N, C-alpha and C positions, 0 to 999 in steps of 0.2 A: 503494499499499500504506499502510495507516494505521499509524503508530507504536504498538507494542504490542497492535496487533490479532492475529487469529488467524493470519494469514498471517506476519506479523513474528516471532512466538513459534515457529512452526514451523520458519522460516528460521534463526532465531538457535540454536534446540536442534540443528539439522543442522550449522551452522557450528561450534558448541562440540564437537560430537561429533567432526568431522572434524579439527579443530585439536588437540584433546586427544589422540585416537589417533595422529596423526602425530608429535606431540612426545613422547608417552608411550612408545610402542613403537621410536622410532627413537633414543632416548637411552640412552647407557650410564653417565651420571653419577650420582652417589649421590642427588642431589636431583631426579631426574626427574619425580615426581609434582609438586612445586612449580612447576617451571618449565613443565610441561604445563597445570596449572591457570591460571597466569599469563598464558600466551600464548593459551589460549582464551577467558578472560574479555575480555583485550584486543581480540581479534578480533571478539567479539560488541559490544563497546563501539564499536569502530570501524565496524562494520556499522550500528549504531544511529544513530550521529553522521551517517554517510553519507547514510542514509535519511531522516533528519530534514532535511538540507540539500537533498537531492533533492525532498522533497515540500513544502518550505517555499514555493516559488514556483510549485507546480504549478497551483493554483485561483486565480492572481493575476488579478484583473479589470482592473488598471491596468498594463500592462506599461510599461518605461521609455521616455520619449519619445526620439526620434532615436537609437534604438540603433545604427544603422549610423553 
């Protein structure tokens, strides 16, 4: 999956929506909107960083020597 490609954006939107709704509907604090937004943005950023690391070595033509 290419970073910031169509599939990445779709998965990011779904992740944001799920995290936002879980935190917004499940909280009874006064600042539940701010907490839900921060958690959802952090989840999408974490997902993007994880996909970047996963795809960084995907098409590597020179694997490490003597890996075992």
